[in-house]
C-alpha positions as CSV (number, residue, x, y, z in Angstrom):
1,M,0.0,0.0,-0.1
2,E,1.4,3.3,-1.0
3,Q,1.1,6.5,1.1
4,Y,2.1,10.1,0.9
5,I,4.2,11.6,3.6
6,V,4.0,15.3,3.9
7,K,5.5,18.0,6.1
8,G,3.2,21.0,6.1
9,G,3.3,24.5,7.5
10,N,4.8,26.4,4.5
11,P,2.8,28.3,1.8
12,L,2.7,27.0,-1.7
13,V,4.2,29.4,-4.3
14,G,4.9,29.1,-8.0
15,E,3.3,27.9,-11.2
16,V,1.8,24.6,-12.2
17,E,0.3,23.1,-15.3
18,V,-2.9,21.2,-15.3
19,S,-3.2,17.9,-17.2
20,G,-6.3,16.9,-19.6
21,A,-9.5,16.4,-17.8
22,K,-9.9,12.7,-16.5
23,N,-13.7,13.1,-16.6
24,A,-13.6,14.0,-20.5
25,A,-10.8,11.6,-21.3
26,L,-12.6,8.6,-20.2
27,P,-15.8,8.8,-22.2
28,I,-13.8,10.0,-25.2
29,I,-11.5,7.1,-25.3
30,A,-14.7,4.8,-25.1
31,A,-16.3,6.7,-27.8
32,A,-13.1,6.4,-30.0
33,V,-13.7,2.7,-30.6
34,M,-16.8,3.6,-32.5
35,S,-14.6,4.6,-35.5
36,D,-13.0,2.0,-37.9
37,Q,-10.5,4.7,-38.8
38,P,-7.6,5.6,-36.5
39,V,-8.3,8.3,-34.0
40,T,-5.5,10.3,-32.3
41,L,-6.3,11.7,-28.8
42,E,-3.9,14.4,-27.2
43,N,-3.6,15.9,-23.7
44,I,-4.6,12.5,-22.2
45,P,-3.9,12.4,-18.6
46,D,-1.6,9.8,-17.5
47,V,-3.7,8.4,-14.4
48,N,-4.8,5.0,-13.5
49,D,-8.2,5.3,-14.7
50,V,-7.3,6.2,-18.2
51,N,-4.8,3.4,-18.1
52,V,-7.3,0.8,-17.0
53,L,-9.8,1.9,-19.7
54,L,-7.0,1.8,-22.5
55,E,-6.2,-1.9,-21.3
56,S,-9.7,-2.8,-21.3
57,I,-10.5,-1.5,-24.8
58,A,-7.4,-3.4,-26.0
59,K,-8.6,-6.6,-24.6
60,I,-11.8,-6.4,-26.8
61,G,-9.5,-6.1,-29.7
62,A,-8.9,-2.5,-30.3
63,H,-5.8,-1.2,-31.7
64,V,-4.2,1.1,-29.0
65,E,-0.8,2.8,-29.4
66,R,0.7,5.0,-26.7
67,V,2.5,7.5,-28.8
68,D,3.8,9.4,-25.8
69,R,2.8,10.0,-22.3
70,H,-0.2,12.3,-23.1
71,T,-1.0,11.2,-26.8
72,V,-2.7,7.8,-27.8
73,K,-3.9,6.4,-31.1
74,I,-7.0,4.2,-31.0
75,C,-8.6,2.2,-33.8
76,G,-11.8,0.3,-33.5
77,A,-11.8,-1.7,-36.7
78,T,-10.1,-4.7,-34.9
79,I,-12.7,-5.1,-32.3
80,T,-13.6,-8.7,-32.1
81,G,-16.2,-8.7,-29.3
82,C,-18.4,-6.5,-27.3
83,S,-18.1,-8.1,-24.0
84,V,-16.0,-6.4,-21.4
85,D,-14.0,-8.6,-18.8
86,Y,-15.0,-7.8,-15.1
87,E,-11.5,-8.0,-13.9
88,S,-10.1,-5.5,-16.3
89,I,-12.7,-2.8,-15.6
90,K,-14.0,-3.2,-12.1
91,R,-11.7,-0.6,-10.7
92,I,-13.3,2.4,-12.5
93,R,-16.7,4.0,-12.7
94,A,-16.2,5.0,-16.3
95,S,-16.7,1.4,-17.6
96,Y,-20.4,2.2,-18.2
97,Y,-19.3,4.6,-21.2
98,L,-18.4,1.5,-23.1
99,L,-22.2,0.5,-23.1
100,G,-23.0,3.6,-25.3
101,A,-19.9,3.5,-27.4
102,L,-20.3,-0.4,-27.9
103,L,-24.1,0.0,-28.8
104,G,-23.3,2.7,-31.3
105,K,-20.5,0.5,-32.9
106,C,-22.2,-2.9,-32.9
107,N,-25.6,-2.7,-31.6
108,N,-24.8,-4.9,-28.6
109,A,-22.7,-4.6,-25.4
110,S,-22.0,-6.5,-22.0
111,V,-20.3,-4.6,-19.3
112,P,-19.9,-5.3,-15.7
113,L,-21.6,-3.0,-13.3
114,P,-19.3,0.0,-12.5
115,G,-16.9,0.3,-9.6
116,G,-15.1,3.4,-8.5
117,C,-15.1,5.5,-5.3
118,D,-17.7,4.8,-2.7
119,I,-19.1,8.4,-2.4
120,G,-22.7,7.4,-2.5
121,S,-25.4,5.9,-4.6
122,R,-24.9,6.5,-8.3
123,P,-27.7,4.6,-10.0
124,I,-27.7,3.8,-13.7
125,D,-31.4,3.9,-14.3
126,Q,-31.3,7.0,-16.5
127,H,-28.7,5.4,-18.7
128,L,-31.0,2.4,-19.1
129,K,-34.0,4.5,-19.6
130,G,-32.3,6.4,-22.4
131,F,-31.1,3.2,-24.2
132,E,-34.7,1.5,-24.0
133,A,-36.1,4.8,-25.4
134,I,-34.1,4.4,-28.5
135,G,-35.0,0.7,-29.0
136,V,-32.4,-1.2,-26.9
137,D,-33.2,-4.2,-24.8
138,V,-31.4,-4.1,-21.5
139,S,-31.0,-6.5,-18.7
140,I,-28.8,-6.9,-15.6
141,K,-27.7,-10.5,-14.8
142,Y,-24.8,-11.8,-12.7
143,G,-23.4,-8.3,-12.2
144,T,-23.3,-7.5,-15.8
145,I,-25.4,-4.9,-17.9
146,N,-26.5,-6.7,-21.2
147,A,-27.6,-4.3,-23.9
148,S,-28.6,-5.3,-27.6
149,C,-31.0,-4.1,-30.2
150,H,-31.5,-4.7,-34.0
151,H,-31.7,-1.2,-35.0
152,M,-31.6,2.0,-32.9
153,R,-34.2,4.7,-33.6
154,G,-34.1,8.3,-32.4
155,A,-36.6,9.3,-29.7
156,H,-37.5,12.1,-27.3
157,I,-35.9,11.6,-23.9
158,F,-36.4,13.5,-20.7
159,M,-33.8,12.8,-18.0
160,D,-35.6,12.5,-14.7
161,I,-32.5,13.9,-12.9
162,V,-29.5,15.7,-14.3
163,S,-26.9,13.0,-15.0
164,V,-23.6,13.6,-16.6
165,G,-22.9,9.9,-17.3
166,A,-26.3,9.2,-18.7
167,T,-26.2,12.2,-20.8
168,I,-22.9,11.2,-22.4
169,N,-23.8,7.6,-22.7
170,V,-27.1,8.2,-24.3
171,M,-25.6,10.8,-26.5
172,M,-23.0,8.3,-27.9
173,A,-25.5,5.5,-28.6
174,A,-27.8,8.1,-30.2
175,S,-25.1,9.5,-32.6
176,R,-25.5,6.2,-34.4
177,A,-29.2,5.7,-34.2
178,V,-31.5,6.2,-37.2
179,G,-33.3,9.6,-37.0
180,R,-33.4,12.4,-34.5
181,T,-32.9,12.2,-31.0
182,I,-33.7,15.0,-28.4
183,I,-32.3,14.8,-24.7
184,E,-34.0,17.1,-22.2
185,N,-32.7,18.1,-18.8
186,A,-29.3,17.1,-20.1
187,A,-26.2,17.7,-18.1
188,K,-24.2,21.0,-18.9
189,E,-20.8,20.0,-17.6
190,P,-17.7,21.0,-19.7
191,H,-16.8,17.3,-20.3
192,V,-20.3,16.7,-21.8
193,V,-19.5,19.5,-24.3
194,D,-16.0,17.9,-24.8
195,V,-17.5,14.6,-25.7
196,A,-19.9,16.1,-28.1
197,N,-17.2,18.0,-29.8
198,F,-15.2,14.9,-30.2
199,L,-18.1,12.9,-31.6
200,N,-18.7,15.7,-34.1
201,S,-15.1,15.6,-35.1
202,M,-15.6,12.1,-36.0
203,G,-18.7,12.9,-38.3
204,A,-21.6,13.0,-35.6
205,N,-24.4,15.5,-35.8
206,I,-24.9,16.9,-32.3
207,K,-26.1,20.3,-31.4
208,G,-26.9,21.9,-28.2
209,A,-24.2,20.5,-25.8
210,G,-23.7,22.8,-22.9
211,T,-27.5,23.4,-22.6
212,D,-30.3,21.6,-21.0
213,I,-31.5,20.3,-24.5
214,I,-29.3,18.3,-26.9
215,R,-30.3,17.4,-30.3
216,I,-28.7,14.4,-32.2
217,V,-29.2,13.3,-35.7
218,G,-27.8,9.7,-36.3
219,V,-25.3,9.0,-38.9
220,P,-24.2,5.6,-40.2
221,S,-20.6,5.8,-39.6
222,F,-17.7,7.7,-38.0
223,H,-14.4,8.6,-39.4
224,G,-10.9,9.2,-37.8
225,C,-9.8,12.5,-36.4
226,T,-7.2,14.1,-34.0
227,Y,-8.7,15.7,-30.9
228,T,-7.2,17.5,-27.9
229,I,-8.8,16.8,-24.5
230,V,-10.2,19.8,-22.5
231,P,-8.1,21.0,-19.4
232,D,-9.2,19.2,-16.0
233,M,-11.1,22.0,-14.2
234,I,-11.3,19.7,-11.0
235,E,-7.3,19.5,-11.0
236,A,-7.1,23.3,-11.5
237,G,-9.6,23.8,-8.7
238,T,-7.7,21.6,-6.5
239,F,-4.4,23.7,-6.8
240,M,-6.6,26.9,-6.3
241,M,-7.7,25.6,-3.0
242,A,-4.1,24.5,-2.0
243,A,-3.1,28.1,-2.6
244,A,-6.0,29.4,-0.4
245,A,-5.4,26.6,2.4
246,T,-1.6,27.2,2.7
247,K,-1.7,31.0,2.4
248,G,0.2,30.6,-0.9
249,D,0.4,32.4,-4.3
250,I,0.0,30.0,-7.2
251,I,-0.5,30.6,-10.9
252,V,-2.5,27.5,-12.4
253,R,-1.9,27.1,-16.1
254,N,-3.5,25.3,-19.0
255,V,-6.9,26.1,-17.7
256,I,-10.3,27.6,-19.2
257,P,-11.3,30.2,-16.7
258,K,-14.9,30.0,-17.5
259,H,-15.0,26.5,-16.3
260,L,-13.8,27.4,-13.0
261,E,-16.2,30.4,-12.2
262,A,-18.0,28.7,-9.5
263,T,-14.7,27.8,-7.6
264,T,-13.3,31.2,-8.4
265,A,-16.4,33.2,-6.9
266,K,-16.1,31.2,-3.6
267,L,-12.6,31.9,-3.3
268,I,-13.0,35.7,-3.8
269,E,-16.0,35.6,-1.4
270,I,-13.8,34.2,1.5
271,G,-11.1,36.8,0.8
272,C,-8.6,35.3,-1.8
273,E,-7.2,37.4,-4.6
274,V,-8.1,35.8,-7.9
275,E,-6.5,37.1,-11.2
276,E,-7.8,35.4,-14.5
277,F,-5.7,35.3,-17.7
278,D,-6.6,33.8,-21.1
279,S,-5.5,30.3,-20.0
280,A,-4.3,30.5,-16.5
281,V,-5.6,31.7,-13.1
282,R,-3.7,33.2,-10.1
283,V,-4.8,32.6,-6.5
284,V,-3.3,34.6,-3.7
285,A,-4.1,34.2,0.0
286,S,-2.3,36.7,2.1
287,K,-4.5,36.6,5.1
288,R,-6.9,34.5,7.1
289,L,-10.0,33.7,5.0
290,K,-13.5,34.2,6.0
291,R,-16.6,32.0,6.4
292,T,-19.1,31.4,3.7
293,H,-22.0,28.9,2.8
294,V,-21.5,26.4,-0.1
295,K,-24.1,24.1,-1.8
296,T,-23.0,21.8,-4.4
297,Q,-25.0,21.7,-7.6
298,P,-24.8,20.5,-11.1
299,Y,-22.7,22.7,-13.5
300,P,-22.5,25.6,-13.6
301,G,-23.1,25.5,-9.9
302,F,-20.4,24.6,-7.3
303,P,-19.1,21.2,-8.1
304,T,-19.4,18.2,-5.8
305,D,-15.9,17.2,-6.8
306,M,-14.5,20.4,-5.2
307,Q,-16.5,20.2,-1.9
308,P,-13.8,18.1,0.1
309,Q,-11.1,20.6,-0.9
310,M,-13.5,23.6,-0.1
311,C,-14.2,22.3,3.3
312,V,-10.2,21.9,4.2
313,V,-10.1,25.6,3.4
314,L,-13.1,26.6,5.4
315,A,-11.8,24.3,8.3
316,L,-8.9,27.0,8.5
317,A,-11.1,30.1,8.0
318,N,-12.3,32.6,10.5
319,G,-16.1,32.0,11.6
320,T,-18.5,29.2,11.1
321,S,-19.2,28.0,7.6
322,V,-21.9,25.6,6.2
323,I,-21.4,23.1,3.2
324,T,-24.6,21.4,2.0
325,E,-24.0,18.4,-0.5
326,S,-26.7,17.9,-2.7
327,I,-25.2,15.3,-5.2
328,F,-23.7,12.4,-3.2
329,E,-24.9,11.2,0.3
330,N,-21.4,9.7,1.3
331,R,-19.3,12.6,0.4
332,F,-18.6,13.6,4.0
333,R,-16.6,10.5,5.0
334,Y,-13.4,12.3,5.0
335,V,-14.5,14.4,8.1
336,D,-13.3,12.1,10.6
337,E,-9.8,12.1,9.1
338,L,-9.9,15.9,9.4
339,A,-11.0,15.9,12.9
340,R,-7.8,13.9,13.7
341,M,-6.0,16.7,12.4
342,G,-7.9,19.3,14.7
343,A,-10.6,20.5,12.4
344,K,-14.0,21.1,14.3
345,I,-16.7,19.9,11.8
346,K,-20.1,18.4,12.6
347,V,-22.2,16.5,10.1
348,E,-25.8,16.6,10.0
349,G,-27.3,14.5,7.2
350,N,-26.1,16.2,4.0
351,T,-24.8,19.3,5.8
352,A,-21.4,20.0,7.3
353,I,-21.1,22.8,9.9
354,I,-17.5,23.8,10.1
355,E,-16.1,26.0,13.0
356,G,-13.0,27.4,11.8
357,V,-9.7,26.7,13.4
358,G,-6.4,28.7,13.6
359,S,-4.3,25.7,12.5
360,L,-4.3,21.9,12.0
361,T,-1.8,19.5,13.2
362,G,-0.3,16.5,11.3
363,A,-1.6,13.0,11.8
364,R,-1.9,9.5,10.3
365,I,-5.0,9.6,8.2
366,S,-6.6,7.5,5.3
367,S,-7.9,8.6,2.0
368,P,-11.5,7.4,1.4
369,D,-12.0,8.5,-2.2
370,L,-10.3,10.3,-5.0
371,R,-11.3,14.0,-4.3
372,A,-11.4,13.5,-0.5
373,G,-7.7,12.1,-0.8
374,A,-6.6,15.3,-2.7
375,A,-8.2,17.5,0.2
376,L,-6.4,15.5,2.9
377,V,-3.1,16.2,1.0
378,I,-4.0,19.8,1.1
379,A,-4.8,19.6,4.8
380,G,-1.5,18.0,5.4
381,L,0.3,20.7,3.4
382,A,-1.6,23.4,5.7
383,A,-1.1,21.6,8.8
384,Q,1.8,22.0,11.3
385,G,4.0,18.9,11.5
386,E,4.1,15.6,9.5
387,T,1.0,14.0,8.0
388,V,1.0,10.5,6.6
389,I,-2.0,9.8,4.1
390,D,-2.6,6.1,3.5
391,D,-4.6,4.6,0.6
392,I,-3.4,7.0,-2.1
393,V,-4.6,4.4,-4.7
394,Y,-7.7,6.6,-4.9
395,I,-5.6,9.8,-5.6
396,L,-3.6,8.2,-8.3
397,R,-6.8,7.5,-10.1
398,G,-7.3,11.1,-11.0
399,Y,-4.4,13.2,-10.5
400,E,-1.4,13.0,-12.7
401,R,2.1,13.2,-11.1
402,F,0.4,15.0,-7.9
403,E,3.3,14.8,-5.8
404,E,5.8,16.1,-8.4
405,K,3.7,19.1,-9.2
406,L,3.0,20.0,-5.5
407,S,7.0,19.7,-4.9
408,G,7.4,22.1,-7.8
409,L,5.3,24.6,-5.9
410,G,7.6,24.1,-2.6
411,A,5.7,21.3,-0.9
412,T,7.5,18.9,1.1
413,I,5.8,15.6,0.2
414,R,7.1,12.1,-0.6
415,R,5.4,9.0,-2.0
416,A,6.4,5.9,-0.2
417,D,5.6,2.2,0.6
418,S,3.8,1.9,3.8
419,E,5.7,-1.5,4.5
420,E,8.9,0.2,4.6
421,S,10.5,1.2,7.9
422,E,8.9,4.2,9.1
423,A,12.1,5.3,10.5
424,K,13.3,5.7,7.1
425,L,10.5,7.5,5.8
426,H,10.4,10.8,8.0
427,I,11.1,14.0,6.3
428,V,13.5,16.1,8.1
């Protein structure tokens, strides 16, 4: 088991470059198999989830060539089957994107029920509803989703709830259906737009992505293309929060500032200085920050994936803050770990009441999921003394070279094997 060992108490200062968005890269990799011509994807993040998905599509016959660390060529012409192996895909939530992609390619798919972080119930009923509306027969047996049809036909679909995964999945399948499909109450996240742009680059006819109504006219086939993945707004926001928590000064590069507006607004509200450039943002926290209230919402609201990082910042702010989590019911599991570091947080249902403290102290803590793990690293960097974060496998799922990027900002952080002698691990 790997862990991070952090010595905190110093402000993070400098510049950091954000990688491609994991949440866009995963569905785009899945969608790439829909073309029988080569597809080149650039700005792919080198993270565990992406690598697992690339291995999985290779196992069903896709040609996958890693050109360099951030560029991959994919060709779906050699795919020999549409049944995905459980062992190869069980570790990631994004396995369900292969349903929409394989349905669009060969009208059938068998994909294991998804894994990923345990942050709450994430039902796939909206995915299945959308598939059934366009003529797909769906069943779940022995932990596997089986979907098949003779011909997919366009339909008018109203999503009961805003679901990023369902919007993308149905959009992929419908892009190859006969006729017109309309998706209402669609998710508007930037990675939904990125997937639509990618599909259009392969020849799809999709309009309205980024609004709550997406219109799709199915096409008979896709061609190859070269496409660059959008920057990761959650990674960018994580470094912005790290600047705020450590009283630092960080320029975050390779970002789209508009995607960060909800995060930026809250940082300004609590007293940070935020400066926007064409493809960068600078966050400066020169004094103790103020309290605020935060409620997570679908985009363009405050993102649930930034909630744990925001909680760490508010745990050090002056006054009592409130965070309401409206997306996932288990997203506060990290609070007990912060309490070990001296944070004063009380959770009542889907609400966290945070009484700010002057400082945190290092402790041995454990990462419960991807974003909470990143938040606990930030807490360790802001704390006095040494913090050991266990179970960093979750963090490695979604942050590329996290410790290297933090070290470049002046952090004292080391990645180590917990089975090594602790006497050799302490940072002095």
